[in-house]
DOVOVO-845487 format. One record per residue (C-alpha): z, x, y. Coordinates in steps of 0.2 Angstrom, whole numbers, padded with zeros to 4 digits, always signed. Example, Ala and Ser with C-alpha at 12.3 -4.5 7.8 and 13.67 -1.06 7.14 Angstrom:
+0039+0062-0022;+0036+0068-0005;
***
This chain:
-0258+0062-0201;-0269+0051-0190;-0278+0058-0176;-0269+0055-0160;-0277+0067-0149;-0284+0054-0137;-0267+0047-0133;-0259+0055-0117;-0241+0058-0117;-0231+0046-0105;-0224+0055-0089;-0205+0058-0090;-0196+0047-0077;-0188+0057-0064;-0172+0046-0064;-0170+0047-0083;-0155+0059-0081;-0147+0050-0067;-0130+0041-0069;-0130+0030-0054;-0127+0013-0061;-0111+0013-0072;-0116+0029-0080;-0134+0023-0083;-0151+0027-0074;-0151+0019-0056;-0167+0009-0060;-0158-0001-0073;-0150-0011-0058;-0167-0018-0053;-0171-0024-0070;-0153-0030-0072;-0156-0041-0056;-0172-0049-0060;-0167-0053-0078;-0151-0061-0072;-0160-0073-0060;-0174-0077-0073;-0160-0081-0086;-0151-0092-0072;-0167-0102-0071;-0171-0102-0089;-0154-0107-0096;-0150-0119-0082;-0166-0128-0086;-0163-0127-0105;-0145-0133-0103;-0151-0151-0097;-0168-0151-0106;-0164-0159-0123;-0153-0173-0115;-0167-0176-0102;-0179-0179-0117;-0168-0191-0127;-0157-0200-0114;-0163-0217-0109;-0173-0221-0094;-0157-0229-0087;-0149-0212-0088;-0164-0204-0080;-0171-0197-0096;-0187-0200-0106;-0180-0210-0121;-0188-0199-0135;-0179-0200-0152;-0167-0186-0155;-0176-0178-0170;-0192-0177-0160;-0183-0171-0144;-0174-0157-0154;-0191-0152-0162;-0199-0151-0145;-0184-0140-0138;-0186-0128-0154;-0204-0127-0152;-0203-0123-0133;-0190-0109-0137;-0202-0102-0151;-0217-0103-0138;-0207-0093-0126;-0205-0079-0137;-0222-0081-0145;-0230-0078-0128;-0222-0061-0128;-0237-0056-0137;-0248-0061-0123;-0237-0052-0110;-0235-0037-0120;-0254-0036-0124;-0258-0038-0105;-0246-0024-0101;-0252-0011-0115;-0271-0015-0113;-0274-0020-0095;-0260-0020-0081;-0245-0010-0087;-0227-0018-0089;-0222-0018-0071;-0236-0028-0064;-0236-0041-0079;-0217-0043-0076;-0220-0047-0057;-0234-0060-0060;-0224-0068-0075;-0210-0071-0063;-0222-0081-0051;-0228-0092-0066;-0210-0095-0071;-0206-0101-0054;-0221-0113-0054;-0216-0120-0070;-0199-0125-0064;-0207-0132-0048;-0217-0143-0060;-0202-0149-0069;-0194-0154-0053;-0208-0163-0044;-0219-0170-0058;-0213-0186-0066;-0211-0191-0084;-0219-0182-0098;-0233-0174-0087;-0219-0163-0079;-0212-0158-0095;-0229-0153-0103;-0235-0143-0087;-0217-0136-0083;-0213-0130-0101;-0230-0122-0104;-0229-0112-0088;-0211-0107-0090;-0214-0102-0108;-0229-0091-0104;-0221-0083-0089;-0205-0080-0099;-0214-0072-0113;-0222-0060-0101;-0206-0056-0092;-0195-0053-0107;-0206-0041-0117;-0210-0030-0102;-0192-0030-0094;-0186-0024-0110;-0200-0011-0112;-0196-0004-0094;-0178-0002-0099;-0183+0008-0113;-0193+0020-0102;-0177+0025-0093;-0170+0034-0109;-0175+0048-0120;-0177+0043-0139;-0161+0051-0144;-0151+0047-0128;-0134+0041-0134;-0132+0030-0118;-0147+0020-0124;-0138+0005-0134;-0124+0005-0120;-0138+0003-0107;-0146-0011-0116;-0128-0019-0118;-0127-0018-0098;-0144-0025-0097;-0138-0039-0108;-0123-0042-0096;-0136-0046-0082;-0145-0058-0094;-0128-0067-0097;-0122-0068-0079;-0137-0079-0076;-0135-0088-0092;-0117-0092-0087;-0120-0098-0070;-0137-0108-0073;-0130-0122-0085;-0115-0124-0074;-0124-0127-0058;-0139-0137-0065;-0128-0147-0076;-0117-0152-0060;-0132-0157-0050;-0139-0167-0065;-0123-0177-0067;-0122-0180-0048;-0140-0181-0041;-0151-0182-0056;-0161-0171-0068;-0175-0166-0056;-0162-0159-0044;-0156-0148-0058;-0174-0142-0062;-0176-0139-0044;-0161-0127-0043;-0169-0118-0058;-0184-0115-0047;-0173-0108-0032;-0165-0096-0044;-0181-0089-0050;-0187-0087-0032;-0172-0077-0028;-0175-0066-0043;-0193-0063-0038;-0188-0058-0020;-0175-0046-0027;-0187-0038-0039;-0201-0037-0026;-0189-0027-0014;-0185-0014-0028;-0200-0013-0039;-0207+0003-0030;-0192+0013-0036;-0196+0010-0054;-0203+0025-0064;-0222+0028-0065;-0221+0026-0083;-0217+0007-0081;-0234+0006-0073;-0244+0015-0086;-0257+0007-0097;-0253+0015-0114;-0269+0010-0123;-0282+0004-0110;-0295-0009-0115;-0313-0003-0114;-0323-0012-0101;-0336-0016-0113;-0324-0027-0123;-0319-0038-0108;-0332-0052-0112;-0326-0053-0130;-0308-0055-0125;-0312-0068-0112;-0322-0078-0125;-0308-0077-0138;-0295-0083-0125;-0307-0097-0119;-0310-0102-0137;-0292-0102-0141;-0288-0114-0126;-0302-0126-0131;-0296-0126-0150;-0278-0130-0145;-0283-0144-0132;-0295-0152-0146;-0281-0151-0159;-0269-0160-0146;-0282-0173-0142;-0286-0177-0159;-0268-0179-0165;-0267-0164-0176;-0254-0157-0165;-0240-0170-0160;-0223-0169-0153;-0216-0173-0170;-0224-0158-0179;-0224-0146-0164;-0210-0135-0171;-0219-0133-0188;-0235-0128-0179;-0226-0115-0169;-0217-0108-0185;-0234-0107-0194;-0242-0098-0179;-0228-0086-0177;-0228-0081-0195;-0247-0079-0194;-0246-0069-0178;-0232-0058-0185;-0242-0053-0201;-0257-0050-0190;-0247-0039-0178;-0239-0028-0192;-0256-0026-0200;-0265-0021-0184;-0252-0008-0179;-0250-0001-0196;-0269+0001-0198;-0272+0008-0181;-0278+0026-0180;-0267+0029-0164;-0252+0028-0175;-0245+0044-0184;-0238+0044-0201;-0220+0045-0194;-0223+0031-0182;-0230+0021-0197;-0215+0024-0208;-0204+0017-0193;-0214+0002-0192;-0212-0002-0211;-0193+0001-0208;-0194-0013-0195;-0200-0026-0207;-0183-0030-0215;-0175-0030-0198;-0188-0043-0192;-0184-0054-0207;-0165-0053-0204;-0167-0056-0186;-0177-0072-0189;-0163-0078-0200;-0150-0074-0187;-0159-0083-0173;-0163-0099-0183;-0144-0102-0183;-0140-0095-0166;-0153-0105-0157;-0146-0121-0163;-0135-0119-0148;-0149-0128-0139;-0153-0141-0152;-0139-0146-0165;-0124-0140-0154;-0131-0149-0139;-0131-0166-0148;-0114-0161-0156;-0107-0158-0139;-0114-0174-0132;-0108-0185-0146;-0094-0176-0156;-0085-0165-0144;-0070-0170-0133;-0076-0165-0116;-0062-0173-0107;-0053-0161-0094;-0038-0169-0085;-0047-0186-0085;-0064-0179-0080;-0078-0178-0093;-0088-0162-0090;-0107-0161-0092;-0114-0157-0109;-0124-0142-0102;-0107-0133-0098;-0104-0130-0116;-0119-0118-0115;-0110-0107-0102;-0096-0103-0115;-0106-0090-0124;-0111-0081-0109;-0093-0080-0103;-0089-0071-0119;-0104-0060-0117;-0099-0054-0100;-0082-0050-0106;-0087-0042-0122;-0103-0033-0118;-0094-0020-0108;-0082-0018-0123;-0096-0015-0135;-0105-0004-0124;-0089+0007-0122;-0087+0007-0141;-0105+0013-0144;-0104+0026-0131;-0087+0033-0137;-0093+0033-0155;-0109+0041-0151;-0119+0047-0166;-0104+0041-0177;-0108+0023-0173;-0114+0011-0187;-0133+0012-0190;-0145-0001-0183;-0148-0010-0200;-0129-0011-0203;-0127-0019-0186;-0141-0032-0190;-0132-0036-0206;-0115-0038-0199;-0122-0049-0185;-0131-0060-0197;-0116-0062-0209;-0104-0066-0195;-0117-0079-0189;-0116-0087-0206;-0097-0087-0206;-0097-0095-0188;-0108-0110-0196;-0095-0112-0209;-0081-0115-0196;-0089-0131-0192;-0084-0137-0209;-0066-0139-0203;-0071-0154-0192;-0085-0161-0203;-0086-0179-0204;-0076-0183-0189;-0080-0197-0176;-0085-0198-0158;-0076-0185-0147;-0066-0179-0163;-0069-0160-0161;-0057-0152-0149;-0065-0141-0135;-0055-0125-0142;-0063-0127-0159;-0081-0125-0151;-0074-0111-0140;-0068-0102-0156;-0085-0105-0165;-0095-0098-0150;-0084-0083-0149;-0090-0079-0167;-0107-0083-0161;-0105-0070-0147;-0099-0056-0158;-0113-0059-0170;-0125-0059-0155;-0119-0042-0148;-0121-0034-0165;-0139-0039-0166;-0148-0044-0150;-0146-0029-0138;-0147-0018-0153;-0163-0026-0159;-0170-0023-0141;-0165-0005-0142;-0172-0003-0159;-0189-0010-0155;-0191+0003-0141;-0184+0017-0152;-0196+0013-0167;-0211+0009-0156;-0227+0020-0157;-0233+0027-0141;-0249+0016-0141;-0239+0000-0144;-0224+0001-0134;-0223-0016-0126;-0231-0024-0141;-0217-0017-0152;-0205-0026-0142;-0215-0042-0143;-0213-0040-0162;-0195-0041-0160;-0197-0056-0149;-0208-0064-0163;-0193-0064-0174;-0184-0073-0160;-0199-0085-0159;-0198-0089-0177;-0180-0092-0177;-0180-0103-0162;-0194-0114-0169;-0184-0115-0186;-0169-0120-0176;-0179-0135-0169;-0186-0139-0186;-0169-0137-0195;-0161-0148-0182;-0171-0163-0188;-0161-0162-0204;-0144-0163-0195;-0134-0179-0197;-0116-0182-0194;-0115-0190-0211;-0121-0175-0221;-0116-0161-0208;-0104-0153-0221;-0119-0149-0232;-0129-0144-0217;-0117-0132-0210;-0112-0125-0227;-0130-0122-0234;-0137-0114-0218;-0122-0103-0216;-0123-0097-0234;-0141-0092-0232;-0137-0082-0217;-0123-0073-0226;-0134-0069-0241;-0148-0062-0229;-0135-0050-0222;-0129-0044-0238;-0147-0040-0244;-0150-0030-0229;-0134-0020-0232;-0140-0016-0249;-0157-0010-0242;-0149+0000-0228;-0152+0018-0236;-0170+0015-0239;-0172+0008-0221;-0164+0023-0213;-0175+0035-0223;-0190+0025-0217;-0184+0026-0199;-0186+0045-0199;-0171+0051-0190;-0169+0036-0178;-0152+0027-0182;
***
C-alpha cells in the first residue's frame, strides 16, 4: 500500500446529517441555486448559438456554413468540459473548490456580456472562450461540493445528486424559452444579454449563501508547493503562446476545431489517469477504484456523443424538418431544447424517490451506465420512423417522444456519473476525479460536433441507424464487464 501519511483527513461537515432540503443537507440548496442560474445562462445562450452561426446576415446571423457551425458548437461544448481540468486543478492545488466556483461564475458572466456587446466573430470568440473556461471551473467544483455533503455510503447520495440535477434543469428549461423569445422578437444579442443577466442573478444568490457551506468545500486537498509556482506559470504561458501560434498559422481552424478538441481530450484523459494511478498519494484500494472508472469513462463518452447532438444535429433537424407550428404561430427553434429539461424536472424526483426507496437494492452504477447508453442508442433508432421526410414533415409529438427517451437515458447515467466520480475519488484528487468524468462529457460533446458534419437528410437513415447501433453495443459490453467492474470498485456500488 502506498504511503499516505502526509494526507490530512478532511473535516466532517457539520450539516452532513441534516435533512433540511427535501430530506437532504441544507447546503445543497445554495449549490442548487447557483447551478440553476448558471444553466439558465448556459443553455439559454446555447439554444440560439448554432442558428446565430449559420443564419444569414439578413436574419441577424454570421452566415457560416452548417457543417462548420456544428463543428464549432461541438468543439465549444467539448471545451467547456475539457476546462473542468483547469478548474479542478486550481481547486485541489491552490484555492479550494468554493473560491474557484465563485470566480468562475464571474468569468462566465463576462463571457455572456462579450457575446451580447461585441459584434461579429470577435464576440463569439471572446465570449465562448470566457464561458467555456468559467463553466468548466464552476461545474467540476459545484459537483465536488455536493459530494462533500455526504458520507461515502450515505444512501441519500444518488437522490441528492438527482435533486441537484433538478436545479440544473430548471435553469435549462427557462433559458432557451426566454432567450429564444428575445432572439425572435428583438435579435440575437438581446438573447445573449439575457443570459448575462441570469448569470448575474446566480452570482448574487451564491454570494449571499457561500459562508454557510462546510469548511471542507474551502479545503485545498493537495496544496502546490510554493517553489513550483514559477514552473506552473511558465507552462501555462507556454500553452497559451502555442495555441495562439497554431491559430495564427492556420493549423487550428474553425473547420477542424472539433477534431482538435477530441485529440486534446483523449490525450488529457490518458495523462490524467496515468498521473492519478501513479501518485504516491493514492492507496491500493483507491487505485483499484480508479481502474474501475475506466470502462465507465468510455461508456459515458459514447453516451454523450449521442446526447449532445441535441445542440448540433437536432437543432438543424428542428430548424428544417420539424413542424413547429402551434395554432398558426411558429415557435422558436431554441424552444425544442426546453423539452428535455421539462422531462428532467418531472422525472428527476421520481428517480430520486426510486433510488431512495430501493436503497442498497438499487442497480449498481455500471448497470445504470449500461442501461442509459442502450436506451440512448434506441432513441436514435426512433428517428428512423421519419427518415427521408421533407421540410416540416416531422410532427412535434415525435420529437417529444424521442426526447423523453433521451431523458430516461440521461437520468440513468448523468447524475449517477457525478455521484460515482465523488464516491470513487481518492482523497488527494477529489475535484480532479470529477473533472475526469467531465472529460468523458468533453470527448462526447466534441464527437457530437464532428459526427454532425456527417449528417445529411439524404442519408439520415444510415446515420441514425449506425450511431444508435454503436451505442447499444457499448452498453451491452459494459453489462458483460459489470462483475469485474464491481470487484474493482471495492465495496462502492
